MIMIMAR-441565 format. One record per residue: residue in one letter; y, z, x of N, C-alpha, C in turn. Coordinates in steps of 0.2 Angstrom, whole numbers, padded with zeros to 4 digits, always signed. Each point is the difference from the previous one (the first is absolute). Layout:
REM MIMIMAR-441565
AYZXYZXYZX...
END
This chain:
REM MIMIMAR-441565
X+0095-0030-0096-0006+0002+0001-0005-0006-0002X-0006+0000+0003-0005-0006-0002-0003+0003-0006X-0002-0005-0004-0004+0001-0006-0006+0004+0001X-0003+0004-0005-0006+0003+0001-0006-0004-0003X-0005-0001+0004-0006-0004-0003-0005+0005+0000X-0004-0001-0006-0005+0005-0001-0007-0004-0001X-0005+0001+0004-0006-0003-0001-0005+0005-0003X-0002-0001-0007-0004+0005-0003-0007-0002-0001X-0004+0005+0000-0007-0002+0000-0003+0001-0007X-0006-0002-0002-0003+0001-0006-0003+0007+0000X+0002+0005-0004-0002+0007+0000-0007+0001-0002X-0004-0005-0003-0007+0000-0001-0002+0005-0006X+0004+0001-0005-0001+0004-0005-0003-0004-0006X-0005+0003-0004-0002-0004-0005+0005-0001-0006X+0001-0005-0003+0005-0001-0005+0000+0005-0006X-0005+0003-0002-0001+0004-0005+0003+0007+0002X+0001+0001+0006+0003+0007+0002+0007+0000+0002X+0003-0006+0000+0007-0001+0003+0006-0001-0004X-0001+0000-0007+0006-0001-0004+0005+0005+0001X-0002+0006-0002+0005+0005+0001+0003+0001+0007X-0005+0000+0005+0002+0001+0007+0004-0006+0002X-0001-0006-0002+0004-0006+0002+0007+0001-0003X+0001+0003-0006+0007+0001-0002+0003+0005+0004X-0003+0006+0002+0003+0005+0004+0002-0003+0007X-0005-0004+0003+0001-0004+0006+0006-0004+0000X+0001-0004-0006+0005-0005+0000+0007+0004-0001X+0000+0005-0003+0006+0004+0000+0002+0003+0007X-0005+0002+0003+0001+0003+0007+0002-0006+0005X-0004-0005-0001+0002-0006+0004+0007-0003+0000X+0002+0000-0006+0007-0002-0001+0005+0004+0003X-0002+0007+0001+0005+0004+0003-0001+0000+0008X-0006-0002+0002-0001+0000+0008-0001-0007+0003X+0003-0005-0003+0000-0006+0003-0007-0004+0000X-0003+0001-0006-0006-0004-0001-0007+0003+0002X+0000+0006+0004-0006+0003+0002-0001+0007-0004X-0006+0000-0003-0002+0006-0003-0001+0006+0005X+0003+0006-0001+0000+0005+0004-0003+0006-0003X-0003+0005+0004-0002+0006-0002+0001+0005+0006X-0002+0006-0001+0001+0005+0005-0006-0001+0005X-0005-0004-0001-0005-0001+0005+0002-0006+0004X+0006-0003-0001+0002-0006+0004+0001+0001+0007X-0003-0004+0004+0001+0001+0008+0004-0006+0002X+0006+0001+0003+0004-0005+0002+0000+0000+0007X-0001-0006+0003+0000-0002+0007+0006-0003+0002X+0005+0003+0004+0006-0003+0002-0001-0003+0006X+0000-0007+0001-0001-0004+0006-0006-0004-0001X+0000-0006+0001-0005-0005-0002-0003-0003+0006X-0001+0004+0006-0003-0003+0006-0007+0002+0000X-0002+0000+0007-0007+0001+0001-0003+0007-0003X+0004+0005+0002-0002+0007-0003+0000+0001-0007X+0005-0003-0003+0000+0000-0008-0005-0004-0003X-0002-0006+0003-0005-0004-0003-0007+0004+0000X-0001+0003+0006-0006+0003+0001-0001+0006-0004X+0006+0004-0001+0000+0006-0005-0002-0002-0007X+0003-0006-0002-0001-0002-0007-0008-0002-0001X-0003-0003+0005-0007-0002+0000-0004+0006+0000X+0002+0005+0004-0004+0006+0001+0000+0004-0007X+0006+0001-0003+0000+0003-0006-0005-0002-0005X+0000-0007-0001-0005-0003-0004-0007+0001+0002X-0001-0001+0006-0007+0001+0003-0003+0007-0001X+0005+0005+0000-0002+0007-0001+0000+0002-0007X+0001-0004-0005-0001+0001-0007+0006+0002-0004X+0006-0001+0003+0006+0002-0004+0000-0005-0006X+0001+0002-0006+0001-0004-0006+0007+0000-0002X+0004+0004+0003+0007+0000-0003+0004-0006+0003X+0007+0000-0002+0004-0005+0002+0002+0000+0008X+0000-0006+0003+0002-0001+0007+0006-0005+0000X+0005+0002+0003+0006-0005+0000+0002+0000+0008X+0001-0006+0002+0002-0001+0007+0007-0003-0001X+0005+0002+0005+0007-0002+0000+0001-0003+0007X+0003-0006+0000+0001-0003+0006+0004-0007+0000X+0005-0001+0004+0003-0006-0001-0002-0006+0004X-0006+0001+0004-0002-0006+0004-0003-0005-0005X+0001-0007+0001-0002-0005-0004-0008-0001+0000X-0003+0003+0005-0007-0001+0001-0004+0006-0002X-0006+0000-0002-0004+0006-0002-0001+0003+0007X-0002+0007+0000-0001+0003+0006-0005-0003+0005X+0002-0001+0006-0004-0003+0005+0001+0003+0007X-0005-0001+0005+0000+0002+0006+0005-0004+0005X+0005+0003+0003+0005-0003+0004-0002-0003+0007X-0006+0002+0003-0001-0002+0007+0001-0008+0001X-0002-0004-0004+0000-0007+0001+0008-0003+0001X+0004+0004-0002+0007-0002+0000+0003-0001+0007X-0003+0004+0005+0002+0000+0007-0005-0004+0004X-0005-0003-0004-0006-0003+0004-0002-0006-0003X-0005-0001-0004-0003-0006-0002+0004-0003-0005X+0003+0003-0005+0004-0003-0005+0007-0003+0003X+0003+0004+0005+0005-0003+0003-0001-0006+0004X-0006+0000+0003-0002-0006+0004-0003-0006-0005X+0000+0001-0006-0002-0005-0005-0008-0001+0000X-0004+0005+0003-0007+0000+0000-0004+0003-0006X+0004+0003-0004-0003+0004-0005+0004+0001-0006X-0002+0000-0006+0004+0002-0006-0001+0007-0002X+0003+0003-0004+0000+0007-0002-0005+0002-0005X-0003-0005-0003-0004+0001-0006-0006+0005+0002X-0002-0001+0006-0006+0005+0002+0002+0007+0002X+0007+0001+0000+0003+0007+0002+0002+0003-0006X-0001-0003-0006+0002+0004-0006-0004+0006-0001X+0003+0006-0002-0003+0006-0001-0005-0001-0006X+0002-0003-0005-0004-0001-0006+0001-0007-0002X-0004-0004-0003+0001-0007-0002+0005+0000-0005X+0003-0006-0001+0006-0001-0005-0002+0003-0007X-0005-0001-0003-0002+0002-0006-0002+0007-0001X-0001+0003+0006-0003+0007-0001+0004+0005-0004X+0007+0000+0001+0004+0005-0003+0000-0001-0007X+0000-0006-0003+0000-0001-0007-0007+0003-0003X-0005-0003+0003-0007+0002-0002-0002+0008+0001X+0004+0003+0004-0001+0007+0001+0006+0004-0003X+0004-0003-0004+0005+0004-0004+0005+0004+0005X+0002-0004+0005+0005+0003+0004+0006-0004-0001X+0005+0003-0003+0007-0004-0001+0004+0000+0006X+0002-0006+0002+0005-0001+0005+0007-0002-0002X+0004+0005+0002+0007-0001-0001+0004-0003+0006X+0002-0006-0001+0003-0003+0006+0008+0001+0000X+0002+0006+0003+0007+0002+0000+0001+0005+0005X+0006+0002+0001+0002+0005+0005+0001+0007-0003X-0003+0005+0002+0001+0007-0002+0007+0002+0002X+0004+0003-0004+0007+0002+0002+0000+0007+0000X-0004+0004-0003+0001+0007-0001-0007+0003-0002X-0001+0006+0003-0006+0004-0003+0003+0007-0003X-0002+0001-0006+0002+0007-0003-0006+0004+0000X-0001+0005+0005-0006+0004+0001+0000+0005-0006X+0006+0002-0003+0000+0005-0005-0004-0003-0007X+0002-0006-0002-0002-0003-0006-0006-0005+0002X-0002+0000+0006-0006-0005+0002+0001-0007-0002X+0006-0003+0002+0001-0007-0001+0002-0004+0006X-0002-0006+0000+0003-0004+0006+0004-0005-0004X+0007-0001+0002+0004-0005-0002+0000-0006+0004X-0001-0006-0004+0000-0006+0004+0006-0005-0003X+0002-0005+0004+0005-0005-0002+0006+0004-0002X+0002-0001-0006+0007+0002-0003-0001+0007-0003X-0005+0004+0002-0001+0007-0002-0005+0001-0005X-0005-0005-0001-0005+0000-0005-0005+0005+0003X-0002+0005-0004-0004+0006+0002-0008-0002-0001X-0004+0002+0005-0007-0001-0001-0003+0007+0001X-0002+0004-0005-0003+0006+0001-0006+0000+0004X-0002+0006+0003-0006+0001+0004-0003+0007-0001X-0007+0000+0000-0003+0007+0001+0000+0002+0007X-0002-0005+0004+0000+0001+0008+0003-0007+0003X+0003+0002+0006+0003-0006+0003-0002+0000+0007X-0002-0006+0002-0002-0002+0007+0006-0004+0004X+0002+0002+0005+0005-0003+0004-0003-0004+0005X+0000-0007+0000-0002-0004+0005+0005-0005+0002X+0006+0002+0001+0006-0004+0001+0001-0003+0007X-0005+0002+0004+0000-0003+0007+0007+0001+0004X+0002-0006+0003+0006+0001+0004+0004-0006+0000X+0006+0000+0003+0004-0006+0001+0002-0001+0007X+0001-0006+0002+0001-0001+0007+0007+0004+0002X-0001+0002+0006+0006+0003+0003+0005-0005+0003X+0006+0000-0002+0005-0005+0002+0002+0001+0007X+0001-0006+0004+0002+0001+0007+0007+0003+0001X+0004-0002-0005+0007+0003+0000+0004-0002+0006X+0000-0007+0001+0004-0002+0006+0004-0006-0003X+0006-0002+0003+0004-0006-0002-0005-0006+0000X+0001-0004-0006-0004-0006+0000-0007+0000-0003X-0002+0006-0002-0006+0001-0003-0001-0003-0006X+0005-0002-0004+0000-0003-0006+0000-0007+0000X+0000-0003+0006+0001-0007+0001-0007-0004-0003X+0001-0005-0003-0006-0004-0002-0004-0001+0007X-0007+0000-0001-0005+0000+0005-0002+0006+0004X+0004+0006-0002-0003+0006+0002-0004+0003-0006X-0006+0001+0002-0005+0002-0005-0003+0007+0001X-0003+0003-0005-0004+0006+0000-0006-0002-0004X-0006+0004+0001-0006-0002-0003-0003+0006-0004X+0000-0001-0006-0003+0005-0005-0004-0003-0006X+0003-0006-0002-0002-0003-0006-0003-0007+0001X-0003-0003-0005-0002-0007+0000+0006-0004+0001X+0005+0001-0003+0006-0004+0001+0003+0000+0007X+0000+0006+0003+0002+0001+0007-0004-0005+0004X-0007+0001-0001-0005-0004+0004+0001-0008-0001X+0001-0002-0006+0001-0007-0001+0007-0002+0003X+0005+0004+0000+0006-0002+0003-0001-0001+0008X-0003+0005+0003-0002-0001+0007-0004-0006+0002X-0005-0001-0004-0004-0006+0001+0004-0007+0000X+0005+0000-0005+0004-0006-0001+0004-0001+0006X+0003+0005+0003+0004+0000+0006-0004-0001+0007X-0006+0002+0000-0004+0000+0006-0003-0007+0001X+0004-0005+0001-0003-0006+0002-0002-0001+0007X-0005-0004+0001-0002+0000+0007+0005-0003+0005X+0001+0004+0005+0006-0002+0005+0006+0005-0001X+0000+0003-0006+0006+0005-0001+0000+0006+0005X+0005+0003+0001+0001+0006+0004+0001+0006-0005X-0004+0005+0002+0001+0006-0005+0001+0007+0005X+0004+0004-0003+0000+0007+0003-0003+0005-0005X-0004+0004+0003-0004+0005-0004+0003+0007+0003X+0003+0004-0005+0003+0006+0002-0005+0006-0002X-0002+0003+0005-0005+0005-0001-0007-0002+0001X-0004+0004+0004-0007-0002+0001-0005+0005-0001X+0001+0003-0006-0005+0004-0003-0006-0005-0003X-0004+0003-0005-0005-0004-0002+0002-0007-0004X+0005+0001-0004+0003-0006-0004+0003-0005+0005X+0004+0003+0004+0004-0005+0005-0005-0003+0005X-0005+0004+0002-0005-0003+0005-0004-0006-0004X-0002+0002-0006-0004-0005-0004+0004-0007-0001X+0006+0001-0002+0005-0005-0002+0001-0004+0007X+0001+0003+0005+0001-0004+0007-0006-0004+0001X-0006+0003-0001-0006-0004+0002-0001-0006-0005X+0001+0002-0006+0000-0006-0005+0005-0006+0001X+0006+0002+0001+0005-0005+0001-0002-0004+0007X-0002+0003+0005-0002-0003+0006-0006-0005-0002X-0005+0002-0004-0005-0004-0001+0002-0006-0005X+0005+0001-0003+0003-0006-0004+0004-0004+0004X+0001+0001+0006+0004-0005+0005+0007+0002+0000X+0002+0006-0001+0007+0003+0000+0001+0003+0007X+0005-0001+0003+0002+0003+0006+0003+0007-0001X-0004+0006+0002+0002+0006-0002+0003+0004+0006X+0006+0004-0002+0002+0005+0005+0000+0006-0005X-0003+0006+0003+0000+0006-0003+0004+0006+0003X+0004+0003-0003+0004+0005+0002-0003+0007-0002X-0001+0004+0005-0003+0007-0002+0004+0005+0004X+0000+0006-0002+0003+0006+0003-0004+0003+0006X-0006-0001-0001-0005+0003+0005-0002-0005+0005X-0005+0002+0004-0002-0004+0006-0006-0005-0002X-0003+0001-0006-0005-0004-0002-0001+0000-0008X-0003-0005-0003-0002+0000-0007-0005+0006-0001X+0002+0003-0006-0004+0005-0003-0001+0007+0005X+0004+0000+0005+0000+0006+0005+0001+0006-0004X+0004+0001-0005+0001+0006-0003-0006+0003-0004X-0004-0005-0002-0006+0002-0004-0006+0001+0004X-0001-0005+0005-0006-0001+0003+0000+0003+0008X+0006+0001+0002+0001+0002+0007+0001-0005+0005X+0003+0002+0006+0001-0005+0005-0006-0004+0002X-0005+0003+0001-0006-0004+0002-0002-0006-0004X-0001+0001-0007-0001-0005-0004+0006-0005-0001X+0006+0003+0000+0006-0004+0000+0000-0005+0005X-0002+0002+0006+0000-0005+0006-0005-0006-0002X-0006+0002-0002-0004-0005-0002+0003-0005-0005X+0003+0003-0005+0003-0004-0006+0005-0005+0003X+0004+0003+0005+0005-0004+0003-0002-0006+0003X-0006+0001+0004-0003-0006+0003-0003-0005-0005X-0002+0002-0005-0003-0004-0006+0006-0005-0002X+0006+0004-0002+0005-0004-0003+0004-0005+0006X+0000+0003+0006+0003-0004+0005-0004-0007+0001X-0006+0002+0001-0005-0006+0001+0000-0005-0006X+0002+0002-0006+0000-0005-0005+0007-0003+0000X+0005+0002+0004+0006-0004+0000+0006+0004-0003X-0001+0006-0002+0006+0004-0003+0004+0003+0006X+0006-0001-0001+0005+0004+0005+0001+0007-0002X-0002+0005+0003+0001+0007-0001+0007+0002+0003X+0005+0002-0004+0006+0003+0002-0001+0007-0001X-0002+0004+0005-0002+0007-0001+0006+0005+0002X+0000+0006-0002+0005+0005+0001+0007-0003-0002X+0000-0003-0006+0007-0003-0002+0000+0000-0008X+0006-0002-0002+0000+0000-0008+0005-0006-0001X-0001-0003-0006+0005-0005-0003+0006+0004-0003X+0006-0002+0003+0006+0003-0003+0004-0004-0005X-0001-0007+0000+0003-0004-0005-0004-0007+0000X+0001-0003-0006-0002-0007-0001+0006-0004+0000X+0000-0006+0002+0006-0005+0000-0003-0006-0003X+0005-0004-0003-0001-0007-0003+0005-0002-0004X+0001-0006-0001+0005-0003-0005-0002+0001-0007X-0005-0003-0002-0002+0000-0007-0007+0003-0001X-0003+0001+0006-0007+0002+0001-0001+0003+0007X-0005+0005+0000-0001+0003+0007-0001-0005+0005X+0003+0001+0006-0001-0005+0005-0001+0004+0007X+0001+0007+0000-0001+0003+0006+0000+0008-0001X-0004+0003+0004+0000+0008-0001+0002+0002+0007X+0005+0005+0000+0003+0003+0006-0003+0007+0001X-0002+0002+0005-0003+0006+0002+0005+0005+0003X-0002+0006+0000+0004+0005+0003+0001-0001+0008X-0005-0003+0003+0000-0001+0007+0004-0007+0001X+0002-0003-0005+0004-0006+0001-0004-0007+0000X-0007+0001-0002-0004-0007+0000+0003-0003-0007X+0000-0007+0001+0001-0004-0006-0006-0004-0001X-0003+0001-0006-0006-0003-0002+0001-0005-0005X+0000-0007+0002+0001-0005-0005-0006+0000-0005X+0002-0001-0007-0006+0000-0004+0002-0004-0007X-0005-0002-0003+0001-0003-0007-0002+0004-0005X-0003+0006+0001-0002+0005-0005-0001+0006+0004X+0001+0006-0003-0002+0006+0002-0004+0004-0005X-0004+0004+0002-0004+0005-0004+0001+0007+0002X+0003+0004-0004+0001+0007+0002-0006+0004-0003X-0003+0004+0005-0006+0004-0002+0001+0007+0003X+0004+0004-0003+0002+0006+0003-0002+0006-0005X-0005-0001-0004-0003+0005-0004+0002+0000-0007X-0003+0005-0004+0002+0001-0007+0003+0007-0001X+0003+0001-0005+0002+0007-0002-0003+0001-0007X-0003+0005-0002-0003+0001-0006+0005-0001-0006X-0003-0003-0005+0004-0001-0006+0000+0006-0005X+0005+0004+0001+0000+0007-0004+0007+0001-0004X+0004-0005+0000+0007+0000-0004-0001+0002-0007X-0005-0002-0003-0001+0001-0008-0002+0007-0001X-0002+0004+0005-0001+0007-0001+0006+0005+0000X+0006-0003+0001+0005+0005+0000+0001+0004-0006X+0001+0006+0000+0001+0004-0005-0007+0003-0004X-0006-0002+0003-0006+0001-0003-0003+0007+0002X+0003+0002+0006-0003+0006+0003-0006-0001+0005X-0002-0006+0000-0006-0002+0004+0002+0001+0007X-0004+0003+0004+0002+0001+0007-0001-0006+0004X+0005-0002+0004+0001-0006+0004+0001+0002+0007X-0004-0003+0005+0002+0001+0007-0004-0005+0004X+0003-0006+0002-0004-0005+0003-0005-0002-0005X+0002-0002-0006-0005-0002-0006+0000+0006-0005X-0005-0001-0004-0001+0005-0006-0005+0005+0003X+0002+0006+0000-0005+0006+0003-0005+0001-0005X-0006-0001+0002-0006+0002-0005-0005+0004+0004X-0004+0004-0003-0005+0004+0003-0007-0004+0001X-0005+0003+0002-0006-0003+0001-0003-0004-0006X+0002+0002-0006-0003-0004-0006+0005-0005-0002X+0005-0002+0004+0005-0005-0002+0005+0003-0006X+0001+0006+0000+0004+0003-0006+0007+0002+0003X+0005-0002-0003+0007+0002+0002+0001+0008-0002X+0006+0002+0001+0001+0007-0002+0002+0000-0007X+0001-0005-0004+0001-0001-0007-0006-0001-0004X-0002+0004-0004-0006-0001-0004-0001-0006-0003X-0005-0004+0000-0001-0006-0003+0002-0006+0004X+0003+0001+0006+0002-0006+0004-0003+0000+0006X-0003-0006+0002-0004-0001+0006+0003-0006+0004X-0003-0001+0006+0003-0005+0004-0006-0003+0005X+0000-0006+0002-0005-0003+0004+0003-0006+0004X-0003-0002+0005+0002-0006+0004+0006+0001+0005X+0003-0005+0001+0005+0000+0006+0006+0006-0002X+0001+0001-0006+0005+0005-0002-0002+0007+0001X-0006+0002+0000-0003+0007+0000+0000+0003+0007X+0003+0005+0001+0000+0005+0006-0006+0005-0002X-0006-0001+0002-0005+0004-0003-0003+0005+0005X-0002+0005-0002-0003+0006+0004-0007-0001+0001X-0002-0003+0006-0007-0002+0002-0003+0007+0003X-0007+0001-0002-0003+0005+0002-0001+0001+0007X+0000-0006+0004-0001+0000+0007+0007-0001+0004X+0004-0005-0003+0005-0002+0004+0007+0003-0002X+0000+0004-0005+0006+0004-0002+0004-0005-0004X+0007+0001+0000+0004-0004-0005+0001-0007+0003X-0002-0006-0003+0001-0006+0003+0002-0005-0006X+0003-0006+0002+0001-0005-0004-0002-0006+0003X-0005-0004-0003-0003-0006+0003+0001-0006-0004X+0002-0005+0004+0002-0006-0004-0005-0006+0001X-0006+0001+0000-0005-0005+0001-0004-0002-0006X-0002-0006+0000-0004-0002-0006-0006+0005-0002X-0004+0002+0005-0006+0004-0002+0002+0006-0003X+0006+0003+0002+0002+0006-0003+0002-0001-0007X+0004-0005-0002+0002-0002-0006-0006+0000-0005X-0005-0004+0002-0006-0001-0004-0004+0007-0001X-0001+0004+0005-0004+0006+0000+0004+0005-0004X+0007+0001+0001+0004+0005-0003+0001-0001-0007X+0001-0007-0002+0001-0002-0007-0006+0003-0004X-0006-0001+0003-0006+0002-0004+0000+0008+0000X+0002+0003+0005-0001+0007+0000+0005+0003-0004X+0006-0003-0001+0005+0003-0004-0002-0001-0007X-0003-0005-0002-0002-0002-0007-0005+0006-0002X-0005+0001+0005-0005+0005-0002+0003+0007+0000X+0005+0002+0004+0004+0006-0001+0003+0001-0007X+0003-0006-0002+0003+0000-0007-0005+0002-0005X-0006-0002+0001-0005+0001-0005-0003+0007+0001X+0002+0004+0004-0002+0007+0001-0004+0001+0006X-0001-0004+0005-0004+0001+0006+0004+0005+0004X-0003+0004+0003+0003+0005+0005-0002-0002+0007X-0003-0006+0001-0002-0002+0007+0006-0002+0004X+0000+0003+0006+0006-0002+0005-0001-0007+0002X+0006-0003+0002+0000-0007+0002-0001+0001+0008X-0006-0001+0002-0001+0002+0008-0002-0007+0003X+0002-0005-0002-0002-0007+0003+0002+0000+0007X-0005-0001+0005+0002-0001+0007+0003-0007+0001X+0006+0000+0000+0004-0006+0000-0002-0006+0004X-0001-0006-0002-0001-0006+0004+0005-0005-0001X+0001-0005+0005+0004-0006-0002-0002-0005+0005X+0002-0006-0001-0002-0005+0005+0006-0005+0001X+0000-0004+0005+0006-0005+0001-0003-0006+0003X+0001-0006-0002-0002-0006+0003+0006-0004+0003X-0001-0001+0006+0005-0003+0004-0003-0006+0004X+0002-0006-0001-0004-0006+0003-0007+0001-0001X-0004-0001+0005-0008+0001-0001-0002+0007+0001X+0005+0005+0001-0002+0007+0002+0001+0004-0006X-0005+0005+0000+0000+0005-0006+0000+0007+0003X+0005+0004-0003+0001+0007+0001-0002+0004-0006X-0004+0005+0002-0002+0005-0005+0002+0007+0002X+0001+0004-0005+0002+0007+0001-0003+0005-0005X-0002+0005+0002-0003+0005-0004+0003+0007+0002X+0002+0004-0005+0003+0007+0001+0008-0001-0001X+0003+0005+0003+0007+0001-0001+0003+0004+0005X+0005-0002+0004+0003+0004+0005+0007-0003+0002X+0005+0004+0001+0006-0003+0002+0002+0003+0007X-0003+0005+0002+0001+0003+0007-0006+0002+0003X-0002-0002+0006-0006+0003+0003+0001+0001+0007X-0005+0004+0003+0001+0002+0007-0005-0003+0005X-0005-0004-0003-0004-0003+0004-0003-0006-0003X+0000-0006+0004-0003-0006-0003-0005-0002+0005X-0006-0002-0003-0006-0002+0004-0002-0007-0002X-0002-0004+0004-0002-0007-0001-0006-0002+0002X-0004-0003-0004-0006-0003+0003+0000-0008-0002X-0003-0004+0004+0000-0007-0001+0004-0003+0006X+0002-0006-0002+0003-0005+0005+0007-0002-0002X+0005+0004+0001+0007-0002-0002+0002-0007+0003X-0002-0002+0006+0002-0006+0003-0004-0006-0004X-0005+0002-0004-0003-0005-0004+0002+0000-0007X+0004+0005-0001+0003+0001-0007-0006+0002-0005X-0004+0004+0003-0006+0003-0004+0000+0008+0002X+0002+0004-0005+0000+0007+0002+0000+0005-0006X-0002+0006+0001+0001+0005-0005+0004+0006+0003X+0005+0002-0003+0004+0006+0003+0000+0006-0005X+0000+0006+0003-0001+0006-0003+0006+0004+0001X+0003+0003-0006+0006+0004+0001-0002+0008-0002X+0001+0004+0005-0002+0007-0001+0006+0004+0001X+0000+0006-0004+0005+0005+0000-0003+0007+0001X+0001+0003+0005-0003+0006+0002-0007+0000+0000X-0003-0006+0002-0007-0001+0000-0003-0003-0006X+0003+0000-0005-0003-0002-0007+0002-0008-0001X-0005-0003-0001+0000-0008-0002+0004+0000-0006X+0006-0004+0000+0004-0001-0006+0000-0007-0003X-0001-0005+0005+0001-0007-0002-0004-0004+0005X-0002-0006-0002-0003-0005+0005+0002-0007-0002X+0002-0004+0005+0002-0007-0001-0006-0004+0003X-0001-0006-0003-0004-0005+0003+0003-0007+0000X-0001-0003+0006+0002-0007+0000-0005-0005+0002X-0002-0004-0005-0005-0005+0001-0007+0003+0002X-0002+0005-0004-0006+0003+0001-0005-0002-0005X+0002-0003-0005-0005-0003-0005-0001+0006-0005X-0003-0002-0006-0002+0005-0005+0006+0001-0005X-0002+0004-0005+0005+0002-0005-0001+0007-0001X+0004+0005+0001-0001+0007-0001-0001+0002-0007X+0003-0005-0005-0001+0001-0007-0007-0001-0003X-0003-0005+0004-0006-0003-0003-0007+0002+0004X+0001+0001+0007-0005+0000+0004-0001+0007+0004X-0004+0004-0002-0001+0007+0002-0002+0000+0008X-0002-0005+0002-0002-0001+0007+0006-0002+0005X+0005-0001-0003+0006-0003+0003+0003+0006+0004X+0003-0001+0006+0003+0005+0005+0005+0004-0004X+0005-0004-0003+0005+0004-0004-0002+0004-0006X-0006-0002-0003-0003+0004-0005-0003+0007+0003X-0003-0001+0006-0002+0006+0003+0005+0004+0003X+0006-0003+0002+0006+0004+0002+0003+0004-0006X+0000-0003-0006+0002+0003-0006-0004+0006-0002X-0007+0000+0001-0004+0006-0001+0002+0005+0005X+0001-0001+0006+0003+0005+0005+0006+0003-0002X+0005-0004-0002+0006+0002-0002+0000+0005-0006X-0004-0002-0005-0001+0004-0006-0003+0007+0001X-0004+0000+0006-0003+0006+0002+0005+0004+0004X+0006-0003+0002+0004+0003+0005-0003+0002+0006X-0004-0005+0002-0004+0000+0006+0004+0001+0007X-0003+0003+0005+0003+0001+0006-0004-0004+0005X+0000-0006+0000-0005-0004+0005+0002+0001+0007X-0005+0000+0004+0001+0000+0008+0003-0006+0002X+0006+0000+0003+0004-0006+0002-0004-0005+0004X-0004+0003+0005-0004-0005+0004-0005-0004-0004X-0002+0003-0005-0005-0003-0005+0003-0005-0004X+0007+0001-0002+0003-0005-0004+0002-0006+0004X+0001+0001+0006+0002-0006+0004-0007-0004+0002X-0005+0003-0001-0007-0003+0003-0003-0005-0005X+0000-0006+0001-0002-0005-0005-0007+0001-0001X-0004+0003+0004-0007+0001-0001-0002+0005-0005X+0005+0005-0002-0001+0005-0004+0002-0002-0007X-0005+0000-0005+0002-0001-0007+0004+0005-0003X+0005-0002-0004+0005+0005-0003-0004+0005-0004X-0005-0002-0004-0003+0005-0004-0004+0005+0004X-0001-0001+0006-0004+0005+0004+0005+0005+0003X+0006+0000-0001+0005+0005+0002+0000+0006-0004
END
């Protein structure tokens, strides 16, 4: 097991008040790996976006007790979007995506344990890390995120076959993606589509293999999928649709991908982007309910008192959308904060009207709401010009809206079309379909 590294802050107590307390702390610290613990300790298991935001929110909301984060990533918590876009293309460093500045954790008395949790004992309220070292908690927040789904085909372990989740993964892809190289991207969800776009912009010849008819079709529908197909094809991506990779071949490194239909795709590298699965193995034996992630209620609480969850791993009960698990940056940020407030006693439901975005080439996709199945799709705009807004309705109720190249930011601009659509979604509005399709009708007037 890797060694445990502890980054401890200055607790800010006046020397005249600390002699006896310091002795008790030293005794407890020697027992618990260098961190002073109490029943008020909040442990955040997972050091990604949601965990970093939760730690910050706990301090912003006035918590004075111990806060400990546990995670084996070498970097402080940061936002991952650049890994498939600007950082991959060498256009941006990650310093601007840190959740909190490097020195924030020490100055705010947040202890960072750089190790892997191996077990949770929900009876005694302890998290074991490394070789069984216990870290007690008063409350526990699970922000363990997800791990990449393996493709599970022969040759998937060959050098040159990559997946993308960490900075190290991204750096390895960057090193292999020299100009003029040939790449196969497996899967054209958001990560696959963004990686295919970035590699193409880097001068790599890309073939993309996907089971459906178009990129993002399962999320955005065939109409928007067709537009995205045109965008990728025009950029030079070869789309191998309705197919799947059944094996990779190569002597000492990947040289080709073979598809079920018999296509042989010559490549110097391959990027597998077939989704993630929630990281829940550490919960075995805890009694915490797990089903496509950690089951939590509208306040981010699990069925086990004192244990909460947020971010990619949380299957949360949304007041409007029902039970959903969302894997996007905006949710990790918002739900990490909401879970922290719940741990401090808030009974406010997490009712965020979900949003996300995706940058591919010069095009920007934005989405607000949540829907997996709909019975009507209405579009306004000019899909042939790749500028559109699409509306997803279920039994007449607007559940989600997608925008392509319509400008604005629904997080920042109340006048933005998607912000207006979000307000309609929050009201569970039943807008007139003809009015939705009419560019001259402002959404706020519906």
